[in-house]
N, C-alpha and C positions, 0 to 999 in steps of 0.2 A: 389410317383406317380404311377398310374396304367400303365402298358405297353401299353394297348390298347388305352389309352387316351393321351399318351405322344406325339403323332404326332399332337394333337390339341393344344398343348401348344404354345402360341404366346409370343411375346416380351412384351405384356401388362399384362402377368400373375403376374410379380413382382409388377407392379403398382396396380393390383387389389387384392393383397394378403390381406386376411382378418386379419391374425394374426399380421403382421408387419405394417399394415396400408399403405402398398406400399412404405415404406421408402427405401427399397433396390433397387428400380428402379432408373437407371441412369438418366432417363428423369425427374423423380421427384426431384432428387438431383440437377440437372442442372437448373430446372425451379423454384424451391422454396427455396432450402437450400443455394445453392452457392451464389445467389444475396444477401442474408441476411449476409452471411459471408463477402462478398466483402464490403458491406456497413459498417460493423463494423471495417474492416481493413483500410478504407479510411482515417481517421484522421492521421494514422501513416505512410501512404505512399504517401500523397500529401501535405506535408508541405513545401512550397517553400520560401515564404517571410514572414516577420514579420507582414505585414498588413493583411495577410490571416489567421493568427493564430486564430483570434476570430471566423472566419467562420468555422474552423475545429471542434469547440466544438460541433456543431450540424451537423451531416452528412446530405448530400442532400437527397432528396426523393429517394425511391427505384425505379430504372429504369431498372432492369434485366441486359441485356447485355450492357447498356449504361455506366455502371460503369467500369472505367479503372484505375487500381491502379498500382503504380510503386514499385514493390517488387524486390529489387536487393541488392546484397551484398555490393556495394560501400557505400550505405547509412546505412549499418548495419541492414538491414531488413531481418533477418533470422527467419525461423519458428522453434519452438521447436520440438524436436524429438517426443514428445507425442501428438502434435497437429494433429487433434482436439480432445479434450475430449468431450464425448457425455453423456448426461443424458437422458435416455429413460424412459418412464412411465412403471411401473410394471404391468399395464393393459395388456401389451404384454405377460407377463408370465401367466396371467389369461387366455387369449385367446389361448396361446400355450397349456395350460392344457386341454382346450376344444378340440383342434385339436388332442392331444394325446389320449383323451377319445374316440374321433371318430375313431382313428386308432385302439384302443383296441376293440371297438365294431365291426369294419370291420373284424379284424383278427378272432374274435370269431364266427361271424355269416355269413360272406361272403367269406372269404378266405379259400382255401383248406388247407389240412394238410401240404403239402410241402411248402406252402407260409408262414406258421406260424413257421417253423423250423428256428432257428438261428436268429430270428428277435429281435433286442434290440431297444426299444424306449427310446429316451432321456427324461430326466425330464424337467419340465417346466422351472426350473431355468437354466438348461443347454441351452435350446433353447433361453431363454432371453439373456444370455451372448453371445451366438453364433451370434445372430442378432446384438447385440451391437458392437461386435468386427468387424463384417462384414461391418456394416455401417461406423464405424470409419476408417477402412482400405480403403474403397472405397472413402470416403470423403477426406482422406489424398491424395490419388492419383489424385482425381479431382481437389483439390486445387492446387497441385503442377503443374499439366498440364495446368490449366487455368491461374493461376497467373504468372507463369514463361513465358508462351507463350504470355501473354498480352504485355510484354515489347519487342516488335519485332524490335525496333530500334537498338538494340545492341545484336547481336547473341552471342558474346563472353561473355557478362554479363549473358545471359541466361544459357549458358553452365556452367559457373562458379557457378551460383546459384543452378542449378540442382545438380552439383557435390558436392557443399557444403552441400546441404540438404540431399543427399543420399549417401554421402561418407562413406565407410566402414572403420572400424578401421584397417583392414589388409592392406589397401592401403597406410598407412603412410610410410612404409618402401620403397615403390617404388617411392615416390615423395619427398624424403628428400631434394633434391637440389631445387625443386620448392618451398617448404615450407620455406627453409632458405632464399631464395630470397624474399619471401613475408614478412618475419619478419624483413627485413633490415629497418633501419630508413628511413623516408621519406627524399628525397632530397629537396633542396630549391624550385625547380620548382614544385614538387609534394606535398609539404607540405600543409596540410589543405584541399586537394581536396576530400578526402574520409575518411571514418571511418576505422581505422586500429585496428583490434582485434588480440591479441596474441593467441597462441594456448591454453593457460590456460583459457582465457576468452571464447574461443569457447567451451572448454570442460564443463565449468559450465554454458554455454548458457546465458552469461551476456547480457542483453538488447535484447534477442530474443523475438519474438512475439508469443504469445499463443492464441489459439482459443478454445472457449467452446461453445457447442451447446446444447440447451434444446429443446426437442420435447415433446409436450403435445398432448394427444388424443383429439378428438372432445368432447366437453362438453357443457352443458347448465347451465347458471347461473340462469335461471328461470324455473319453472315447465312446463313440456310438457303437454299442454292441449289436451284433447281428441278431443275437437271441435265438432261442429255440422255439419255433412256431407250433410245436406239437401241443395239441390240446387247446389251441386258440381258435376263436371264431374267425370268419372271413373279415368282419369289420375290424376286429382287433389286429389282424394281420395287415389290413390296409392302413390302420393308424400307425402301426409300427413302421411300415414302409414310408409313411408320410413324415414321421418324426425323424427317421434316418435321413431322408432327403433334405429336410429343413435344417438339419444340423450341418449340412455341407452347402453353405450359401454361395459357393463359387464353383465354376466348371472344373472338370478334372484337369484340363490343360493348365489352368491357372494354379491349381493346387500343386501340380508338378513343378511349376515355375517357383512357387514358394519354397517347396522342399529343396529345390536345387540351390536356392540362395538363402537357405535357412540360417546359416551361420551369421551372415551379415544382417539379416532382418532381426534375429534374436538379439544380437549385440546392440543394434540401434534401439530396440525395444527396452532393454535393461539400462541402457545409457540414459534414456529419458526417465526411466523409473527411479533411478538413483542419481540425481543431479549433483554436481559438485558444490562444495561450500562456497557461498557467495561473498562472505565477508571474512576478513582476517581478524585475529584477536580472539581472546577468550573471556572478555568481560560479559557479565550476565545480562546486559541491557538488551532489550528487543530491538531488532533491526527491521526497517521497512523495506520490502522488496517484493518482487514477483508481480504477477498479473492475475486477476481473478479468473480469466479464461484459461490460462495455462494451469493454474492451481486446480480448477475443476477437473481438467483432463488428468492431472497427476493423481488426484484423489480417486477418480474412477479407475484409473489404471491399477492403483494399489489395491482397490477393492476387488477387481477381477483377479489380480494376481493372488490375493489371499484366498479367494474362492478356489482357485486352481490348486493351491497347496492343501486346502481343506479336503477337496475331492480326492487328491492323491493320497492323503493320509487315511481317508475313509476306505478307499479301495484297497490300501495295504492292510487295514484292519480286517476287512472282509476276507482277503486272501489268507491272512494269518488264521482266522477262525476256521476257514475251510481246510487249511492244512492241519489244524488240530483235530478236526473230525476224521480226516483220512489217515493221518499218521498219529497214532495214539502214543507212540514212543518219543514224541518230540520233546526236547528238553526246554526248561524254562529259560536257560541262557540264550538259546537260539532265538526264541520268541522275542525276548527283550532286545536282542541285537537287530532283529528285523524291523521292529517298530521304530527303534531309535534311528536307524539309518534311512527310514522312508523319506524324510524331507530332503535328504542329500541326493536322492535319485531323481533323474530327470523325468517328470511326469509325461505320460503318453499324450500324443496329439497336442504337443506344445504349440504347433503351428496354428491350431485353432484359436489360441489365445491372442495371436497377433492379427487375426483377420479383421477385427473391428478397428485396428489402428494402422492398417496398411497405409504406407506413405505414397505420395504422388509418384515419386520416381520409380517405385516398385511396379505400379500399375502401368506407367508409361513404357517401362522396359518390356513388359509382357506384350503390350499393344504393338510396340515396334518390332518385337521378335515375330509376331504373327501378322505382320503387314505384307502379305504375299501380293504378287502382281495379279491384278484383276483378270479373271478368266483362266488362270492357271489351274492345274489339277489340285495342287496343294491348297489354293484359295477356296476352291469348291468344296473339297473335303473338310477344310477348317470351318467354313460357313455352315455346312451341313451338320457337323458335330455340335457346334454351339447352338444351332437352331433346335436340334433334337433335345439337348440338355435343357434349354429354356422352355420348350414345350412340355417336357416331363415335369419340370418344376411348377409350371402353371397348372398342369392337370392335377398335381398333388394338392394344390390349394383348392381346386374345385371339389376333389374327393373329400377334403376335410369339411367342406360345407354340406356335403351330402350325408356323411357318416358321423358327424359330430355337430354339437351346438355352436352357435356363433361365439359364445364365450370361450369354448375349448379351442376353437380355431384361432381366436385373437391371442389367447394365452400361449399357444404353441408357436406363433410366428410374429408376435408383436415385437417391435423394436424396443430397445432400452433407451429411454429418454431421461436426460439429466439437464438440469437448468441451474444457473447461478445468477442472482441479481446483486448488484453492487452499486455503491454511490461514488461518483467521481470525486476527486479531491477538490476542496475549496480552502480558502485562506482567511484567517482571522488575524488582524493587526492590532498592536497595542504597544505600550511602553511599560517598562518595569523599573523598580528600584530594589536595592539590596542593602540592608543596614547591618549585616553581620559579616564576620570574616571567616566563618567556617562553612560557607555555602558556595559551592562551585556553580558554574553556569549550566553544565550538563553533568550527568553522573560520572564521577571521576574514580577510575579504578587503575591500580598499578599492580605489577606482579608481586606476589608475596615473597618475602625473603626466604631463601632456602636454608634450612638448618643444617649444620655440619654434624655428621654422626660422631658421637663420643667414643664409639667402639669400632675397632678395626678388624674385628673377627669376621671372617667371610662366611661363617656358618650360621650367622644370626639372621640372614635374609633381610638385611637392611633394618633390623630392629635393635634397639638398645637392650641392655641387660634387664630392664624392668618390663620388657615386652611391648613398649610403645614404639610407634614408628618414629624414626629419627629424621626423616626427610619429608618435606611437604611435596605435594604434586607440583610439577612444573607449570601446570595450567591454573594453579590457584591464583586468585586475584583478591586484593585487599582494597577496601573502599577508603577514600579520603574525604573528609568532611561529613557532616551530619545529614545533609540533603543537598538539593540542587534547585536552581531556578526552574529548570524544566519540570522537575517532579512536583513543584509547588503550583505550577500553572496548568500543565497539560491534563492531569487527572480531573480537576474540577471542570475544565473546559469540555472534556470528553463526556463526563458523567452528567453534568447539569445542563450544559449548553447543547450537547448533541445527542442526549438520550442514550449514551453508551456507544461503543465501537463494536461493530460486528466481527465475530470470530469465524463466521461460516465460510469465508472466502480464503482462509489460509491454506497452505499446502497440506497441513495436517490439522484435523479437528479433534481435540481431546477434551471437549467440555470446557469447564472453567479453568483447567490447568494448562498452562502454556510453558513449555520448556524454557529455561533461562538461556538467554542469548539466541533464541530462535529467530528466524526470518519470518515475518508475518506481513500480510497485506494491510489489514486494518490497523491503523496506528495514528496517533497525534504526534507529528514531528515538530520539533522546536528549532527555529532558525532566528538568530539574533544578528543585529548590525554590529559586528565586531564582538569581542569578548574581553572580560576582565579576569585577572587571576583570582583564585579562590580567596586569597587574603586581602583582596581589594574590594572596598565597598562601592556600590553604585548609588549615588545620592543625587538630590536636586541641588541647584546652586544656592549659595548663601544669599542673604538679602542684598548685600552690596553688589554682587555680580548680577543678581536678578534686575536690580534697578538700572545697572549699566546696560543690560541687554535690551531693556525697554527703550532706552534712549537711542540705542543703535539700530533698533528694529529687528534684532535677532530673536529667535524662539529657542529656548533651552528646555529640554525635557529629559526624562529618563532614557534608558537605552531602548531603541525601537526593536521590536521582534515581530515575527510572523509565525503562526502555527499552521502547518499544512496538515489537514485532517483527511485521512483516507477512510472510506467506508463507514461513515457515521450513520447512525440509525435515523437521524433527522437533521434538518437544517435549523440552526439557531435563530430565534427572533431577537429583536432589540431587547426585549425584557429578559430573555434567557441570558444574553450577554451581560446585562446589568447584574443578574443573580450570580453569574460566574465571577464577576469582579468583586462583589460583596463577599463571596465565599473565599476567594483568594486573600482578600484584605482583612477577613474576619471582622466585618462590619455589619453583622446582622442586627445589632442593637446599638443604641447611642452609647458611645464610650467616653471616658474621661480623658481623652488624649490631649485636651486643652487644659489639663490640670496644672499641678505645680511644676511638673517637669518642663512644660513649655515656657514657664516664666524664669527658669534658671538661665543666667547669663554666663555661667562658667563654661568655657569651651575646652579647657585642658585640665587634666588631672594626672597624677602619677599612678602607674600600675604597680603590681607587686614587686617588680624589679627596680622601681624607681625611675622608669623611663616615662617621658611625657606621652599621654594618650588623649586623643581628641574625643570629645563628646559630641554626638550628633543629636540635634533637636528633632522632635516629631514632625515639624513642618517640612523637613528635608527628605522625607520618604513617605511612601504611600501605605496606608492601612495600619493594622495592628497584628499582622501575622507574627506568631511567636518565632518563626524561623527567619523573619526579617525580610520576606519577599512580598512585594505589593505591586499592583498594576495601577496605571494612571487613570483618573476619572475625568480630568480635563481633556485628555485624548483617549476616549473610551475604546473598548474593544469593538471592532466593527468588521463586517465582511468586506473584503477587498478582492481585486482581480489578481491574476497571476503576475501582472506587471509589478505589483508591489513586492512580490517575492523575488522576482528576477532582479529588480533594482535595489534590493536590500544590501547586497554586498558591493555593487558598483557605486552606490551613493555613499558608501562608507568612506571612501577616499576623499570625498568632497566635504565631509563634516568637520567641524571644529570640536575638539575634546577639551574639557575643563578638568583640571586635576588639583588636588590639595594633598600635601604630604608633610610629614615630620622628619627632620633631618638632624644628623649629628656631625660635627666637624671637630677635627683635632686642633684647629686654630682658635684661640679665644676671641670672642666677639664682645666688645665692651658696650656697644650701644646699637640702637636701631639705625642711627644715621650711618655708622660704619658699615653695617650689613647692606643697607640700601646703596651706598656708594660703591662697594665692591661688586655687587651684582648688577648695578645700574638699573634697578627696578623701581616699581611704584610702592608707596606705603600701603600697609595692610588696611583693608576695608576702604580704600580710597579709589576703587576702580571707577565708580561713577563720576567722580570729580575729574579723574584723568581723561575719561572719554570726552567730557565736556570741554576740557582744556585743549585737547587735540582738535576738536571741531572748531574751537575759537582761534586756533593758531598760537596758543600760549603753553604748549607742552614743555615740560621740564627736560633738561638734557638727558636725564636717566631714561625717560620714556622713549626718547628717540633711538635708543639702542635696539628697540624691538619693533618689528619682528627680527629675531636673531636667527641667522642661518647656521645650522650645525651639520656636521658630517658624521653619520653613524654607520659603522660596520655591523654586520650581523652579530647580535650579542652571543657571547659564549654559551649562555644557558639554552639557547634555541638553535645553536649551530648544527646540532645533530639531526635536526629535522627541517632546516631551511638552508637554502643556498647561500654561500658566502658572497656578500656584495657590499658595496658602500652606497648608502642612500642619503639623499639630501632631505632634511626635515627643517621645520621652522618652529621656533618658540614665539608665538604671536604676542603674548603679554606675560608679565611676571610681577608678582607682588610678594613681599616677605615681611616677617615680624620676628623679633628675637624673643626666645623663651628664657634662656639663661646664657652663660658664657659659652656653652658648647652646643646648645640646642636651639633650633629655629624652625619656623614653618614657612612653607612656600605655597603659593597659589598661582597657577599658570594656565594658559590656553595654548594648545599646540595644534599643529596640523595632524591629520589622520596618519597613523602608522608610526608615531614617535614613541620610542622606548623611554619612558620617563625615568625609570629606575637607573638606566644606564646614563641618562643625561645628568643625574645627580652624582653618582660615584665614578663615572668615567669609563667603567668596564675595561680596566687595565689600559687606558689610553685609546680604546677603540672608538670613543665618541669625543669629538672635539668641536668647539669648546664644551666644558662641562662645569658644574657648580664647584667641584673640587679645584679645578684649575683657576676659576675666578677668585675663590677665597684663598688660594695658595696653601692648601693643606688637604689632608685626607678627609673625605666626606662620604657619608653613607646615609641611606634612607631606611627608616624603621617602620613607617606607616604610610600607606598610599590610599587615596580615595579618588574615584572618578566622580566629579561634581556636576555632571550634566553633559549633554551633547547638543551643540548649537546647530541650527539649520540656517 
């Protein structure tokens, strides 16, 4: 700034800045940017009752200061440290280069020698980054001041929120006592009243809210017509010239650079507009993927692209109407052809559409191409041209203030601001049981069988004589099982515990309808510690094994799982997670689960084929869900850190799995003693006594066979998707009982990764030793249950 003109600088200079489009003005931020950020935060800060959740999917109309959101720590609504992230157009760097060129021209021709001494001008990229960081910092302060001050009903919460958002790491040592008091478990009176996050969850910002802002310069999706000024007043002519100037937010030399590299720029633009498919397969389940920042950019790009085609179609319609007026003999066929072919034609001034999305490399190439040697004639001419263009652009803004109202001026040159708020993922841990054999762990889809056409006539276009299609689509998928563990746990957790999952940050927003198999950002993902087959039940251990585990100090539960929740409307409280467990287990009322069924001692009955089938007692699974899926109450649902998720699979190899199965053998078995002697195992329901005998040194010879070391090659049934290898596994314990001459039951504990079915039938000799080789005959398994996982 010139010292002589510094006294004339007013508070409106930031708002009228030609380089930064006035973005650094506090009035511009409060008037245009902050309301849009509030609107994006509204679904996460005003979720009160379940009946209002559907209304939160679509935020209310923008109303400036009328939007009041509830951002407080009790509900887990913290802002991330990096919020807001800002994406500014690289046109700012182009205009900064023009301003730098004007400064160079001034220093060479206007400034005296003393003024030129020691002057260092920033590069255009440095100015761009400086403006971006300044805007991000000022927006951060504005958001904190506005949103924390909006909750005026509770000053203590405001102070705590501000302290939580601005707390320095050095303050941890001074507030140890207060932090320890905060980390205490909730009392019965306080339980469920608020969201309690541990220090570890705060460090990784689990469930924190993030804000992303995209600012686009003024652009025109249609060509700027020069127009006919006949009959227009001077003010109207000035406004037309202003509008024409503002529709070209770049200097002519840079526009020529864009047109020269138009093909590469347009290809890059459409490559981002139409990304590749992220996942293989055609199953209709939703996939989690993408980033809310990139999704916001993709949505805005598609919106601008749609406006471009709409303007192109409108211009073609106007041209067609004018042609009808001038040429009265035009045929209807020609008119129809013209309108139909309009979308296929390249719209005019397509380069204008990519100006808001100019990439860094494109701008840097132009800057490098115009980096002439200082003092040369080309450099002087280049600086003079850019200086003149920037001066005319600034003068047009001043004319707009003189010949139009402030509202008209802002409407004509206001940048387009878009904001997206999102909740970072957090993790819910628990254990589950499954008491039915038609429930998979995750949705299970297989390709549909292709029907063979009965007719070989080539003229029927793939249809049978009755007119129906003979072949199904190759992309058709068929579901196996009636439901899945994921579908029984995730929807109640998302609906009741998290107040719903936001759909506003997906790559495509289509209201409540989401295309099957689509990739979405907001989702509740299910991860389990291992998996069981669909026909395998997941149960709790029987009483004898439970007693033995108590003596040995082991803890046996259902299968551990972690739900990773993206973009939830709210953080769940302890009471919310209890309601989720009750909803999954169908335990809203006192049930008669301890009725006559619990008193039944019968464990095996024959099915319709005459095969033995084991009965499971209610105390060996959780809840009363009709689909057979329940979550544990002794290890309740709880918020955990990302370490629990990352260690879910790594700890799987260290766990001990308990199994029970029903087997058939071709070798007759006359008694239990014969079966126990051949297998060298423990008697049925004597696991606790055997553990005590081992501890006392009085173990039987049979029990000394175990742990039994086995060698397992990759099973034939999974060889198509897993590498062929020989793996060492251990059968840690085994007990058996005879049902009849050819049927018997087994109960075993194995190391993680043991294929139990192959251990029974041998898998064509690929598992050695196996139950069949021990009995000396052909053996197969008809029923398998996982009876707990020991820690």
